[in-house]
N, C-alpha and C positions, 0 to 999 in steps of 0.2 A: 528602329531596336531591333534587334534578333531575336526569331522566336527561341526556345530554349525545350527541351525533350526533358520534362522535371518527372524525373522517376518516383515511381508509388508503392507504397508497400501493401499490401492488402493484409486482413489480420489485424487483431492485439495481442499477439504473444513475442517476447521480446527475449530474449537469452543473456543470462549475466553474469559473470565470472562467479563462485562462490568463496565466500571466504576461509580461508583455514582453517582448521577442526571447528564446521558449524555445521546444523542439522538445522533443514528446512521442510518443515511438513507441507502436504499438498493439502491444500483449503483456504491455508494461512496468508496471511498481509508480507508481502517482499520489500524489504528496501535497500539502497545500495548506503552505504557507509565507506566513506575514501576510496568509492568505487569498487564494491567489491557490494555482493548480495551477503544478509543476512536478514532473519527474521525480524518482521517491523518491531519497533520498541523506540522507548522515551531518549532518543538520541538526536540533539537536537541539530546538529550536521545531517542529518539521513534525508532521503529522498527516498516517496515511497513512489513502488512502480509498479506494481499488482498485486494478482493472485499467486501462490505457486500450482504449476500444475498438474508437479508429480514432487515426491517425498526424496532430497537430496541428502546427501552426506558427506561431507567435506573427506572423512576419517576414512570413509568407503571407496574414495576413489574419485570419486565424483565431483567433477571442475567447474559446472555450471547448470542456473536454474533458468525453467523457462516458467515470464512470470507472465500474468495474462491483464489486459486494460481492459476496464469495461465499469459497470456499474453492478456493486454486490450487496449484501443484505449484512453486516455488521454487527457484534457485540454493542450494545450502550453500555456508558458509564452512568453511573448512578450521583445522587447529592449535587453537590454544584457544576457538575461536570455533565448531568444530564442532556443531552441535546435533545430538541421539543421541535415543534411544530414553527416556531418560529423563526429557526435556524435552518430552515430551507433556502437552500441557496447559497447558507454560507460554508467558509472553508470549515469541516472540522480536523481532530488529530490525531495520531498517534498514541494512545494507551498502551499497547499492548498487539500483540500479532494477526489477534482478533478482534478490540474493542477500538472504539473512537470516543473521542473525549469532545466536548465544547469549547474547552479555551485551548491554549499551549502550554499551561504549567508554567508559567512563570519563562515563556522562551525554553523550555526545555522537551518542549514534544515538536515534530516536522509534519508538518498538512499529511494527511492521511489522502483526503477528497474533498470535492465539494455533498454538500449532502442534499439530496434529493427527495425524501418522504423517510417519514415515523410511521413504524406500526409495532403492534404491541412484543414481537421476537424481535427488535432492531432497526439500526438505520440502515437506511440503502443510500450508495455512498459510491458515486464516480469517482473512478482512479485514474486519473489522466497523466 
């Protein structure tokens, strides 16, 4: 077999096209819906792609957003959707652009990422 020069991309920041009439705030989860970046929410078909690195507004002429993959501290849901230590290593789900939940809400929430740690101020989640 022939050798292959496989390209590598350093870093974990990727740029995504912004949906029309959309505002994404810095530090909030970003997801793709139909191939366009929107604030993360309970859209089952959405794909979580990272944390916004700047505030962008499509109505102000911004056409894309930088989203960073990695491990981030996000807010924890409550009651039956609260993430606990026995959930470490499991997937968690998008409740909104800053909150993760234990369940997929009856197949209405996309995967946010993998639960890494729980602490009083939230849940450490790896967005892949």
